[in-house]
C-alpha positions in Angstrom: -15.6 -12.2 8.7 -15.6 -9.0 11.0 -14.8 -5.9 9.1 -11.4 -4.7 10.4 -11.3 -1.1 9.3 -13.5 1.9 9.7 -14.7 3.3 13.1 -14.0 0.6 15.6 -15.7 1.0 19.0 -13.8 0.5 22.2 -14.8 0.3 25.9 -12.5 1.5 28.6 -9.6 -1.0 29.1 -10.8 -3.1 26.0 -8.2 -4.6 23.8 -8.6 -5.4 20.1 -6.0 -7.2 18.0 -5.4 -7.3 14.2 -3.8 -10.5 13.6 -2.4 -12.4 10.4 -1.1 -15.7 11.6 1.4 -14.8 14.6 1.7 -11.2 13.3 -0.3 -9.0 15.7 -1.1 -5.2 16.3 -3.0 -4.7 19.4 -4.8 -1.6 20.7 -6.1 -0.9 24.2 -8.2 2.1 25.3 -7.5 3.8 28.5 -9.1 7.1 29.9 -6.5 9.4 28.6 -4.3 7.2 26.4 -4.2 4.6 23.7 -1.7 1.7 24.1 -0.5 -0.1 20.9 1.5 -3.3 20.8 3.4 -4.1 17.6 4.3 -7.8 17.6 6.2 -8.4 14.4 7.3 -11.5 12.8 10.3 -12.3 10.6 8.4 -13.9 7.7 5.2 -12.8 6.0 2.1 -14.8 6.7 -0.6 -15.2 4.1 -3.3 -16.2 6.4 -6.6 -14.1 6.5 -6.4 -10.9 8.5 -8.8 -11.1 11.5 -9.9 -8.6 14.1 -10.1 -10.3 17.6 -11.4 -9.1 20.9 -9.2 -9.5 24.0 -9.7 -8.9 27.7 -6.0 -7.9 28.4 -2.3 -8.0 27.2 -0.8 -9.9 30.0 0.2 -12.7 27.8 2.4 -10.4 25.6 4.7 -9.3 28.5 7.7 -9.4 26.1 6.3 -6.7 23.9 6.0 -3.2 25.4 3.4 -1.0 24.2 3.8 2.5 22.9 1.6 5.1 24.7 -0.2 7.9 22.9 -1.7 10.4 25.3 -4.8 12.6 24.8 -7.1 14.7 26.8 -9.7 12.1 26.7 -10.1 8.9 24.5 -13.3 8.6 22.4 -15.4 5.4 22.4 -14.2 4.7 18.9 -10.9 4.7 16.9 -10.8 5.3 13.2 -8.8 2.4 11.6 -7.6 2.7 8.0 -5.5 0.6 5.8 -3.0 2.7 3.9 -0.6 2.1 0.9 3.1 2.4 1.4 4.8 5.6 2.1 7.4 5.2 -0.5 7.6 4.2 -4.1 8.0 0.4 -4.6 10.3 -1.3 -7.1 8.6 -4.2 -8.7 10.2 -6.8 -11.0 8.8 -9.0 -13.7 9.9 -12.6 -13.5 12.2 -12.0 -16.4 13.2 -8.9 -18.7 10.3 -7.4 -20.7 11.1 -6.3 -24.2 8.2 -4.2 -25.5 8.3 -3.6 -29.2 7.6 -0.1 -30.7 3.8 0.6 -30.8 3.0 -2.1 -28.4 1.2 -1.9 -25.1 1.2 -4.4 -22.1 -0.3 -4.7 -18.7 1.1 -6.1 -15.5 -0.4 -6.9 -12.2 1.4 -6.5 -8.8 0.4 -6.6 -5.2 1.9 -4.4 -2.5 1.8 -4.6 1.3 -0.6 -2.5 3.4 0.1 -0.3 6.4 -2.5 0.0 9.3 -3.1 3.4 10.6 -5.1 4.6 13.7 -6.7 8.0 14.0 -8.5 9.8 16.7 -11.9 10.5 15.7 -11.9 14.0 13.8 -8.1 14.0 13.4 -6.4 13.9 10.0 -2.9 12.8 11.5 -2.6 9.2 12.6 -1.5 8.4 16.2 0.2 5.2 14.7 1.0 4.0 11.1 2.5 0.6 10.9 3.2 -1.8 8.1 1.8 -5.3 8.4 5.2 -6.3 6.8 8.0 -3.7 6.0 9.7 -4.4 2.7 13.5 -3.9 2.5 15.0 -0.6 1.4 16.3 -0.3 -2.2 17.7 2.5 -4.3 16.3 3.3 -7.7 18.4 5.5 -10.1 21.3 5.7 -12.4 23.8 6.4 -9.5 24.0 6.8 -5.7 23.6 10.5 -6.2 20.7 10.6 -8.6 17.6 8.5 -7.6 15.3 7.8 -4.8 15.0 5.5 -1.8 12.3 3.0 -2.4 11.0 -0.2 -1.0 12.1 -3.5 -2.8 9.2 -5.7 -4.0 10.0 -9.4 -3.3 7.2 -10.9 -5.4 6.9 -10.9 -9.2 4.9 -8.5 -11.4 2.5 -10.7 -13.4 1.2 -10.5 -17.0 -2.0 -12.2 -15.8 -4.2 -11.0 -13.0 -5.2 -14.5 -12.3 -1.7 -15.2 -11.1 -1.8 -12.6 -8.5 -3.0 -14.3 -5.1 -5.7 -12.3 -3.4 -4.4 -11.2 0.1 -6.3 -9.4 2.8 -3.4 -7.4 3.8 -2.2 -6.5 0.3 -3.5 -4.3 -2.6 -3.4 -5.1 -6.3 -2.2 -2.5 -8.9 -2.5 -2.7 -12.6 0.4 -1.2 -14.5 0.0 -0.3 -18.1 3.2 0.3 -20.3 2.8 1.8 -23.8 5.9 2.1 -26.1 5.3 5.0 -28.5 9.0 5.3 -29.3 10.7 3.9 -32.4 13.1 1.8 -30.4 12.7 -1.3 -28.1 11.8 -0.5 -24.5 13.5 -2.9 -22.1 12.1 -3.3 -18.6 13.9 -5.1 -15.8 12.5 -3.1 -13.0 9.5 -0.5 -12.4 9.4 2.3 -10.0 5.8 2.2 -8.9 4.7 5.5 -7.3 2.5 4.0 -4.7 2.1 7.0 -2.4 0.2 8.8 -5.2 -2.5 6.1 -5.5 -5.9 5.9 -3.8 -6.8 2.7 -2.1 -10.2 0.9 -2.7 -12.1 -2.3 -1.7 -14.5 -4.4 -3.6 -17.5 -6.3 -2.3 -15.3 -9.3 -1.3 -13.0 -6.9 0.8 -10.1 -7.3 -1.7 -8.0 -4.1 -1.9 -7.2 -2.2 -5.3 -5.4 0.9 -6.2 -5.7 3.3 -9.1 -4.1 2.2 -12.3 -0.6 3.4 -13.3 0.1 4.1 -16.9 3.7 4.5 -18.2 4.5 5.7 -21.7 7.8 5.9 -23.6 7.4 8.9 -25.9 9.4 10.2 -28.8 8.8 13.7 -27.3 10.6 13.9 -24.0 8.6 16.9 -23.0 5.4 14.9 -22.6 4.4 13.3 -19.4 5.9 9.8 -18.9 3.1 8.5 -16.6 -0.3 9.3 -15.4 -2.7 7.8 -12.8 -6.1 6.6 -14.0 -8.7 6.5 -11.3 -10.0 3.1 -10.6 -13.6 4.5 -10.5 -13.2 5.3 -14.2 -12.0 1.7 -14.9 -14.8 -0.2 -13.0 -18.4 0.2 -12.1 -18.5 2.7 -9.1 -21.1 0.5 -7.4 -18.5 -2.4 -7.4 -15.8 -0.7 -5.4 -15.6 1.9 -2.5 -12.8 4.4 -1.6 -11.0 3.3 1.6 -8.1 5.7 1.9 -6.9 8.7 -0.1 -3.4 8.8 -1.5 -0.6 9.8 0.9 0.7 12.4 -1.5 -1.1 14.6 -4.1 0.5 14.4 -7.6 1.3 17.7 -9.3 2.5 18.6 -12.8 6.1 18.0 -11.9 5.4 14.6 -10.7 4.0 13.4 -14.0 6.9 15.0 -16.0 9.4 12.6 -14.7 11.6 10.8 -17.3 10.7 7.3 -18.4 14.2 6.3 -17.1 13.2 7.3 -13.6 10.3 4.9 -13.8 11.7 1.9 -15.6 15.2 0.4 -15.7 
């Protein structure tokens, strides 16, 4: 299978298409502009993502391209898979009741975005989700909380139950209950924008590990991010994309109830 991210070469007028079933994102190089077609589908496909070469986009007359003008196009375009630009609310298949002193781990997959960069530029000319999750609110009221994406597949207690998908990344969530009371979890606010994205030798995508802790001391951090390079052999994975946002001290000091509900 042809690698679909990294520096992708283009001839003038050449078209390349990133396709998952009938879902397509196509790019054409012109002398002073890039044309990008975004052919969306209603339902998510779980076919393999493939990069295809095409001669023209004449067959896609129903989809108009967006035009991105530059002084002169390079003969390559940097293509990068990225994680979501908002936190994602994930749900276990049923309510989790974590006893005092106990620790559990969950696995969850989340959809990727596809970004295109001019060579040497840090800002993408286009940043598109393969499938856009629905909006959802996470918080105790409509005035307190944050706008997230809603996760429509379950968090799993076993990694083996997470299907490997070419357009999704897998995150491990560790939850430790250090409190003297039961911790009930119906939903988890997963801070996806703060995580780095990696790929293994089979081109399966992974993120940093998210660790949530329910402390007796409310002044202690409720979560931290553990780099995947510390969890696995560095030779087995490679960094694909940095996190969209940099976590600071304030980020980690969020209350446990802003992370689980």
